[in-house]
The first five atom37 places (N, CA, C, CB, O) and aatype in JSON, in Angstrom:
{
  "aatype": [20, 20, 20, 20, 20, 20, 20, 20, 20, 20, 20, 20, 20, 20, 20, 20, 20, 20, 20, 20, 20, 20, 20, 20, 20, 20, 20, 20, 20, 20, 20, 20, 20, 20, 20, 20, 20, 20, 20, 20, 20, 20, 20, 20, 20, 20, 20, 20, 20, 20, 20, 20, 20, 20, 20, 20, 20, 20, 20, 20, 20, 20, 20, 20, 20, 20, 20, 20, 20, 20, 20, 20, 20, 20, 20, 20, 20, 20, 20, 20, 20],
  "atom_mask": [
    [1, 1, 1, 1, 1],
    [1, 1, 1, 1, 1],
    [1, 1, 1, 1, 1],
    [1, 1, 1, 1, 1],
    [1, 1, 1, 1, 1],
    [1, 1, 1, 1, 1],
    [1, 1, 1, 1, 1],
    [1, 1, 1, 1, 1],
    [1, 1, 1, 1, 1],
    [1, 1, 1, 1, 1],
    [1, 1, 1, 1, 1],
    [1, 1, 1, 1, 1],
    [1, 1, 1, 1, 1],
    [1, 1, 1, 1, 1],
    [1, 1, 1, 1, 1],
    [1, 1, 1, 1, 1],
    [1, 1, 1, 1, 1],
    [1, 1, 1, 1, 1],
    [1, 1, 1, 1, 1],
    [1, 1, 1, 1, 1],
    [1, 1, 1, 1, 1],
    [1, 1, 1, 1, 1],
    [1, 1, 1, 1, 1],
    [1, 1, 1, 1, 1],
    [1, 1, 1, 1, 1],
    [1, 1, 1, 1, 1],
    [1, 1, 1, 1, 1],
    [1, 1, 1, 1, 1],
    [1, 1, 1, 1, 1],
    [1, 1, 1, 1, 1],
    [1, 1, 1, 1, 1],
    [1, 1, 1, 1, 1],
    [1, 1, 1, 1, 1],
    [1, 1, 1, 1, 1],
    [1, 1, 1, 1, 1],
    [1, 1, 1, 1, 1],
    [1, 1, 1, 1, 1],
    [1, 1, 1, 1, 1],
    [1, 1, 1, 1, 1],
    [1, 1, 1, 1, 1],
    [1, 1, 1, 1, 1],
    [1, 1, 1, 1, 1],
    [1, 1, 1, 1, 1],
    [1, 1, 1, 1, 1],
    [1, 1, 1, 1, 1],
    [1, 1, 1, 1, 1],
    [1, 1, 1, 1, 1],
    [1, 1, 1, 1, 1],
    [1, 1, 1, 1, 1],
    [1, 1, 1, 1, 1],
    [1, 1, 1, 1, 1],
    [1, 1, 1, 1, 1],
    [1, 1, 1, 1, 1],
    [1, 1, 1, 1, 1],
    [1, 1, 1, 1, 1],
    [1, 1, 1, 1, 1],
    [1, 1, 1, 1, 1],
    [1, 1, 1, 1, 1],
    [1, 1, 1, 1, 1],
    [1, 1, 1, 1, 1],
    [1, 1, 1, 1, 1],
    [1, 1, 1, 1, 1],
    [1, 1, 1, 1, 1],
    [1, 1, 1, 1, 1],
    [1, 1, 1, 1, 1],
    [1, 1, 1, 1, 1],
    [1, 1, 1, 1, 1],
    [1, 1, 1, 1, 1],
    [1, 1, 1, 1, 1],
    [1, 1, 1, 1, 1],
    [1, 1, 1, 1, 1],
    [1, 1, 1, 1, 1],
    [1, 1, 1, 1, 1],
    [1, 1, 1, 1, 1],
    [1, 1, 1, 1, 1],
    [1, 1, 1, 1, 1],
    [1, 1, 1, 1, 1],
    [1, 1, 1, 1, 1],
    [1, 1, 1, 1, 1],
    [1, 1, 1, 1, 1],
    [1, 1, 1, 1, 1]
  ],
  "atom_positions": [
    [[0.85, -1.18, 0.0], [0.0, 0.0, 0.0], [0.89, 1.23, 0.0], [-0.97, 0.0, 1.22], [1.55, 1.52, 1.0]],
    [[0.92, 1.94, -1.09], [1.73, 3.15, -1.24], [0.82, 4.36, -1.2], [2.56, 3.13, -2.55], [-0.14, 4.44, -1.97]],
    [[1.11, 5.3, -0.31], [0.31, 6.51, -0.19], [0.8, 7.57, -1.17], [0.35, 7.05, 1.25], [2.0, 7.66, -1.44]],
    [[-0.09, 8.34, -1.68], [0.25, 9.39, -2.64], [0.91, 10.58, -1.95], [-0.99, 9.86, -3.4], [1.21, 10.53, -0.76]],
    [[1.13, 11.63, -2.71], [1.75, 12.84, -2.18], [0.93, 13.5, -1.09], [1.98, 13.82, -3.29], [1.44, 14.38, -0.4]],
    [[-0.32, 13.11, -0.92], [-1.17, 13.72, 0.11], [-0.71, 13.36, 1.52], [-2.61, 13.3, -0.1], [-1.11, 14.01, 2.49]],
    [[0.11, 12.33, 1.64], [0.67, 11.97, 2.94], [2.04, 12.63, 3.04], [0.78, 10.41, 3.12], [2.96, 12.28, 2.31]],
    [[2.16, 13.59, 3.94], [3.39, 14.35, 4.07], [4.36, 13.67, 5.02], [3.1, 15.77, 4.54], [3.95, 12.93, 5.92]],
    [[5.62, 13.93, 4.82], [6.64, 13.4, 5.72], [6.64, 14.21, 7.0], [8.03, 13.41, 5.06], [5.96, 15.23, 7.1]],
    [[7.41, 13.76, 7.98], [7.47, 14.47, 9.26], [8.91, 14.75, 9.63], [6.77, 13.65, 10.37], [9.82, 14.03, 9.2]],
    [[9.12, 15.77, 10.42], [10.45, 16.13, 10.89], [10.9, 15.11, 11.94], [10.46, 17.57, 11.49], [10.19, 14.85, 12.91]],
    [[12.08, 14.52, 11.73], [12.61, 13.51, 12.65], [13.66, 14.2, 13.52], [13.23, 12.28, 11.87], [14.69, 14.65, 13.01]],
    [[13.41, 14.29, 14.83], [14.32, 14.98, 15.73], [14.95, 14.06, 16.78], [13.6, 16.09, 16.43], [15.89, 14.46, 17.47]],
    [[14.45, 12.82, 16.9], [15.02, 11.88, 17.87], [14.79, 10.45, 17.4], [14.4, 12.1, 19.28], [13.94, 10.19, 16.55]],
    [[15.56, 9.54, 17.97], [15.42, 8.13, 17.64], [14.08, 7.59, 18.13], [16.56, 7.33, 18.24], [13.44, 8.17, 19.0]],
    [[13.67, 6.47, 17.55], [12.42, 5.85, 17.94], [11.87, 5.0, 16.81], [11.41, 6.91, 18.35], [12.57, 4.69, 15.84]],
    [[10.6, 4.63, 16.95], [9.94, 3.78, 15.97], [8.99, 4.61, 15.12], [9.17, 2.63, 16.68], [8.2, 5.4, 15.64]],
    [[9.07, 4.44, 13.8], [8.28, 5.22, 12.85], [7.68, 4.32, 11.78], [9.15, 6.32, 12.2], [8.05, 3.15, 11.67]],
    [[6.75, 4.87, 10.99], [6.16, 4.17, 9.86], [6.46, 4.91, 8.57], [4.64, 4.02, 10.05], [6.59, 6.13, 8.55]],
    [[6.59, 4.15, 7.48], [6.84, 4.73, 6.17], [5.53, 4.85, 5.38], [7.85, 3.87, 5.39], [4.48, 4.42, 5.85]],
    [[5.61, 5.44, 4.2], [4.43, 5.58, 3.33], [3.76, 4.24, 3.04], [4.84, 6.24, 2.02], [2.54, 4.16, 2.97]],
    [[4.56, 3.19, 2.88], [3.97, 1.89, 2.54], [3.65, 1.04, 3.77], [4.91, 1.13, 1.65], [3.32, -0.14, 3.64]],
    [[3.74, 1.64, 4.97], [3.36, 0.94, 6.2], [4.46, 0.12, 6.84], [2.23, 0.05, 5.92], [4.2, -0.6, 7.81]],
    [[5.68, 0.22, 6.33], [6.8, -0.52, 6.89], [7.3, 0.17, 8.16], [7.94, -0.65, 5.86], [7.36, 1.4, 8.22]],
    [[7.65, -0.62, 9.15], [8.2, -0.08, 10.41], [9.67, 0.26, 10.23], [8.01, -1.09, 11.57], [10.41, -0.46, 9.56]],
    [[10.09, 1.37, 10.86], [11.48, 1.82, 10.83], [11.94, 2.1, 12.25], [11.64, 3.09, 9.93], [11.22, 2.74, 13.02]],
    [[13.11, 1.63, 12.61], [13.73, 1.98, 13.89], [14.83, 3.0, 13.61], [14.31, 0.71, 14.63], [15.84, 2.67, 12.99]],
    [[14.64, 4.22, 14.08], [15.66, 5.26, 13.91], [16.62, 5.15, 15.09], [15.02, 6.71, 13.83], [16.21, 5.24, 16.25]],
    [[17.91, 4.96, 14.78], [18.93, 4.75, 15.81], [19.67, 6.03, 16.17], [19.91, 3.72, 15.35], [20.08, 6.22, 17.32]],
    [[19.84, 6.91, 15.18], [20.71, 8.07, 15.39], [20.21, 9.24, 14.57], [22.17, 7.73, 15.04], [19.84, 9.09, 13.4]],
    [[20.19, 10.42, 15.18], [19.84, 11.66, 14.48], [20.95, 12.67, 14.77], [18.42, 12.2, 14.92], [21.08, 13.13, 15.9]],
    [[21.73, 13.0, 13.75], [22.81, 13.99, 13.88], [22.41, 15.25, 13.15], [24.16, 13.44, 13.33], [21.93, 15.17, 12.01]],
    [[22.6, 16.38, 13.75], [22.27, 17.65, 13.1], [23.39, 18.12, 12.19], [21.97, 18.71, 14.14], [24.5, 17.61, 12.23]],
    [[23.07, 19.11, 11.36], [24.09, 19.78, 10.58], [24.43, 19.21, 9.23], [25.28, 19.82, 11.35], [25.47, 19.54, 8.68]],
    [[23.58, 18.37, 8.67], [23.89, 17.82, 7.36], [22.63, 17.42, 6.62], [24.82, 16.65, 7.48], [21.52, 17.68, 7.07]],
    [[22.82, 16.78, 5.49], [21.68, 16.37, 4.68], [21.05, 15.09, 5.19], [22.09, 16.21, 3.24], [19.94, 15.11, 5.72]],
    [[21.74, 13.97, 5.05], [21.19, 12.68, 5.46], [21.66, 12.36, 6.87], [21.61, 11.55, 4.48], [22.63, 11.63, 7.07]],
    [[20.96, 12.92, 7.86], [21.41, 12.82, 9.24], [20.61, 11.82, 10.07], [21.32, 14.17, 9.88], [20.97, 11.55, 11.22]],
    [[19.55, 11.27, 9.51], [18.71, 10.3, 10.24], [19.12, 8.91, 9.79], [17.18, 10.55, 9.98], [19.02, 8.58, 8.61]],
    [[19.57, 8.08, 10.74], [20.04, 6.73, 10.41], [19.18, 5.7, 11.13], [21.53, 6.56, 10.79], [18.87, 5.85, 12.31]],
    [[18.81, 4.66, 10.4], [17.98, 3.64, 11.02], [17.85, 2.4, 10.18], [16.63, 4.2, 11.31], [18.48, 2.26, 9.13]],
    [[17.01, 1.48, 10.65], [16.81, 0.19, 10.0], [15.34, -0.01, 9.65], [17.29, -0.94, 10.9], [14.45, 0.33, 10.42]],
    [[15.12, -0.56, 8.46], [13.79, -0.92, 8.0], [13.52, -2.36, 8.44], [13.65, -0.76, 6.45], [14.38, -3.23, 8.28]],
    [[12.32, -2.61, 8.99], [11.96, -3.95, 9.44], [11.54, -4.81, 8.26], [10.84, -3.89, 10.49], [10.77, -4.38, 7.41]],
    [[12.06, -6.04, 8.22], [11.71, -7.01, 7.18], [11.56, -8.4, 7.8], [12.79, -7.02, 6.06], [12.05, -8.66, 8.9]],
    [[10.88, -9.27, 7.08], [10.72, -10.65, 7.52], [12.06, -11.36, 7.4], [9.63, -11.38, 6.7], [12.7, -11.32, 6.35]],
    [[12.47, -12.02, 8.48], [13.71, -12.79, 8.5], [13.51, -14.01, 9.38], [14.91, -11.93, 9.01], [13.25, -13.89, 10.58]],
    [[13.63, -15.17, 8.79], [13.46, -16.44, 9.51], [12.14, -16.51, 10.27], [14.61, -16.64, 10.47], [12.08, -16.96, 11.41]],
    [[11.08, -16.05, 9.6], [9.74, -16.2, 10.14], [9.25, -15.11, 11.07], [9.68, -17.45, 10.85], [8.14, -15.2, 11.59]],
    [[10.05, -14.06, 11.29], [9.58, -12.95, 12.12], [10.14, -11.64, 11.6], [9.98, -13.15, 13.61], [11.15, -11.62, 10.9]],
    [[9.47, -10.54, 11.95], [9.92, -9.22, 11.53], [10.99, -8.7, 12.47], [8.74, -8.23, 11.47], [10.83, -8.71, 13.69]],
    [[12.09, -8.26, 11.88], [13.22, -7.72, 12.63], [13.82, -6.54, 11.86], [14.31, -8.81, 12.9], [13.65, -6.47, 10.64]],
    [[14.51, -5.6, 12.54], [15.17, -4.51, 11.82], [16.35, -5.07, 11.02], [15.66, -3.4, 12.8], [17.28, -5.63, 11.6]],
    [[16.31, -4.93, 9.69], [17.31, -5.56, 8.84], [18.08, -4.6, 7.94], [16.66, -6.58, 7.99], [19.31, -4.61, 7.95]],
    [[17.39, -3.78, 7.16], [18.03, -2.98, 6.13], [18.39, -1.6, 6.67], [17.11, -2.85, 4.9], [17.52, -0.87, 7.16]],
    [[19.66, -1.23, 6.6], [20.12, 0.08, 7.08], [19.86, 1.13, 6.01], [21.62, 0.04, 7.47], [20.19, 0.93, 4.84]],
    [[19.29, 2.26, 6.41], [19.04, 3.38, 5.51], [19.39, 4.69, 6.19], [17.58, 3.39, 5.03], [19.55, 4.74, 7.41]],
    [[19.5, 5.75, 5.4], [19.65, 7.11, 5.91], [18.58, 7.98, 5.27], [21.08, 7.67, 5.64], [18.27, 7.82, 4.09]],
    [[18.02, 8.91, 6.04], [16.96, 9.81, 5.59], [17.37, 11.25, 5.81], [15.64, 9.51, 6.31], [18.26, 11.54, 6.61]],
    [[16.71, 12.14, 5.09], [16.82, 13.57, 5.37], [16.11, 13.86, 6.69], [16.22, 14.43, 4.21], [15.27, 13.07, 7.11]],
    [[16.43, 14.96, 7.36], [15.75, 15.29, 8.62], [14.23, 15.44, 8.46], [16.33, 16.57, 9.18], [13.5, 15.32, 9.45]],
    [[13.75, 15.72, 7.25], [12.3, 15.86, 7.04], [11.62, 14.52, 6.78], [12.03, 16.81, 5.89], [10.43, 14.49, 6.45]],
    [[12.34, 13.4, 6.91], [11.77, 12.08, 6.75], [11.82, 11.52, 5.35], [10.39, 12.11, 7.18], [11.36, 10.4, 5.12]],
    [[12.37, 12.27, 4.4], [12.42, 11.79, 3.01], [13.66, 10.92, 2.79], [12.43, 12.98, 2.03], [14.74, 11.21, 3.29]],
    [[13.47, 9.83, 2.03], [14.57, 8.95, 1.68], [15.35, 9.5, 0.48], [14.06, 7.54, 1.38], [16.57, 9.41, 0.43]],
    [[14.61, 10.07, -0.49], [15.2, 10.64, -1.7], [14.99, 12.16, -1.7], [14.59, 10.0, -2.97], [13.97, 12.65, -1.22]],
    [[15.94, 12.88, -2.24], [15.84, 14.35, -2.22], [14.85, 14.9, -3.24], [17.19, 14.97, -2.47], [14.22, 15.92, -2.98]],
    [[14.69, 14.24, -4.38], [13.92, 14.83, -5.48], [12.56, 14.22, -5.72], [14.69, 14.74, -6.71], [11.78, 14.76, -6.51]],
    [[12.24, 13.1, -5.08], [10.94, 12.46, -5.32], [10.48, 11.7, -4.09], [11.03, 11.51, -6.53], [11.24, 11.46, -3.16]],
    [[9.21, 11.34, -4.11], [8.64, 10.55, -3.02], [9.11, 9.1, -3.14], [7.1, 10.63, -3.02], [9.37, 8.61, -4.23]],
    [[9.2, 8.43, -2.0], [9.6, 7.03, -1.95], [8.63, 6.29, -1.04], [11.06, 6.89, -1.45], [8.1, 6.87, -0.1]],
    [[8.4, 5.01, -1.29], [7.58, 4.22, -0.36], [8.2, 4.16, 1.04], [7.4, 2.8, -0.9], [7.51, 3.85, 2.0]],
    [[9.5, 4.45, 1.16], [10.17, 4.39, 2.46], [10.36, 5.76, 3.11], [11.51, 3.73, 2.3], [11.16, 5.88, 4.04]],
    [[9.66, 6.79, 2.65], [9.63, 8.08, 3.35], [8.94, 7.88, 4.7], [8.9, 9.18, 2.49], [7.92, 7.2, 4.78]],
    [[9.5, 8.48, 5.74], [8.91, 8.36, 7.09], [7.76, 9.36, 7.19], [9.99, 8.63, 8.22], [7.94, 10.55, 6.94]],
    [[6.56, 8.86, 7.57], [5.39, 9.72, 7.6], [4.69, 9.82, 8.95], [4.42, 9.24, 6.6], [3.91, 10.74, 9.17]],
    [[4.95, 8.87, 9.87], [4.28, 8.94, 11.18], [5.04, 8.14, 12.22], [2.84, 8.41, 11.08], [5.96, 7.38, 11.9]],
    [[4.65, 8.32, 13.47], [5.22, 7.58, 14.59], [4.54, 6.22, 14.65], [5.05, 8.36, 15.93], [3.33, 6.12, 14.44]],
    [[5.31, 5.17, 14.94], [4.78, 3.82, 15.05], [4.02, 3.67, 16.37], [5.92, 2.77, 14.96], [4.52, 4.05, 17.44]],
    [[2.83, 3.13, 16.29], [2.01, 2.86, 17.48], [1.91, 1.35, 17.64], [0.58, 3.52, 17.36], [1.33, 0.67, 16.79]],
    [[2.48, 0.81, 18.72], [2.45, -0.65, 18.91], [1.11, -1.15, 19.42], [3.53, -1.08, 19.87], [0.93, -2.35, 19.62]]
  ]
}
């Protein structure tokens, strides 16, 4: 499920659990100020029968994965367990 441009990204200021446009869970481990791709974290994927943080990515502070276009992995909300 990919959300259109009507779902805006959010400013990431601290580590925690978030959701992407396509509903994937993200664990943000580190947020460093002063640069472009300062948000570092892992995307959760199925591994050996359960979901775990697997793929390492970096995001812009505004939650975008790519600078020029929308991505299914743009961070759009806080994860609610």
